[in-house]
N, C-alpha and C positions, 0 to 999 in steps of 0.2 A: 504491499499501498506505501501510497505519496504519501511521502514526510510532510507536504507544504497543501495537504488539503481539510482544509476550511469545514468546520460541522456545515454551514448550511448547503456547503456544494455538498454534500451526500444526499441531502433530501429529494423524494424526489418532486415536491412540491416547489423548489427551487428551481430544480431545471428546467420544468414544465416554464414556470414564471420565465426564466432565460428564453427561455423557446415562443412565447407570447412575447416578449417585448420584442426581439428578433423580425415577431412577424407584423406587429402592430406597426417596425419599424418600413416596413416595405411598405405597407398600404398609405402608411404617410408621406411618403415618397412620389405617392400620385393624389396626394392631396392637394386641391388650389393651395396657393400661400393665404388668397381671399378668404379662407376656412379659417385662422389663425390658432381662434379662440378653439375649436373643437379640437383642432391638432396638437394644440396646447396641452389643453386638457387629455387628452385617449398619450400623448407622450408622459405625459406627468401623472396621472394612473398606472401607464405598465409600467413605470418606475416604482416605483411605489411599491405595487408588487410583489416584486424581485427586492427592495431594501429591504424592508420588513418583514419581509417573510426570513431576510441575511440575518435583520438582527434577534428577532422572536427565535431562535434558532440558538445566540451568542447568550439571551439573556438565562438567566443561572433558576430563579423562580418557578411553576407553574404559573403565575397571575399573574406572572410581564411576559411568558412564554405568549402565554395565550391572548391578553392584551393585544402583542406585534399579529400576533396571527387573524387577529379578527380584523382589527386594520389593512393587510393583506387581501383578505380575506376582500372587505366592502369595498377595494380600489377593483376588483377584477369585478367585483358588481355593478363600479360603475364603468372600468371599459368595455362591459356588456354591454348596458346603454347605449354608451362613446358611438360604439359598431353598429347598432341601430341608426342612430342620426346617421351615419358615414351612408350606411345603408339606401337609406329616406333619399338624403341630398346625391344620392349615384356617385359617391367619390369611389369604390369598389366596387368590384362585378364579385356577387354574392358568395362566387368559389370561394375569394379568401376574409370574405364576410361568415361565413358558417365556419370555418378552417376556424378563425379567431374565435369565432365563438365558442365551438369544441374544447382548443384548449385552455379558455377563462371558466368553460363547467369543471371544468379536470381540475383546475388549481384546486374552484371555489369547493372540489369535495375533500380534496388533499389540506386542504387549512382549514376544512371546518375538522376533519379528522384530529390533526396536531391541536386545533385549541385546545378542541374536546379531550386528548387527551392529553394535553398540556395540565386542564383545570382537575383535573386526576391527580395531579403527582403533587406530592406536601411542597410546601413556601419553605 
């Protein structure tokens, strides 16, 4: 095992968050500049999934872990709504939107499980 692997990098939720962030960037690359608020919202929320998942993994108490995993899950839900707006405004193909929604659905499930597990952990 690589001695330079961080705890969060072992989490499937983090791997899915990374994959979604890369996918979101592909969508953002094709979103017009005139939609800057929507672009910024999706970019920020996608980064938030990744960063809060990592921060939750690094926390020691169960309550702290759960709080950050919950924040990451909320950001994933926000991304799903942003994808809806992108689809309605036809800034991405239905296939790109559906791929993003599939990744987000998986992330939400994984983050929910991590938060639930962390809450059961003594602080």
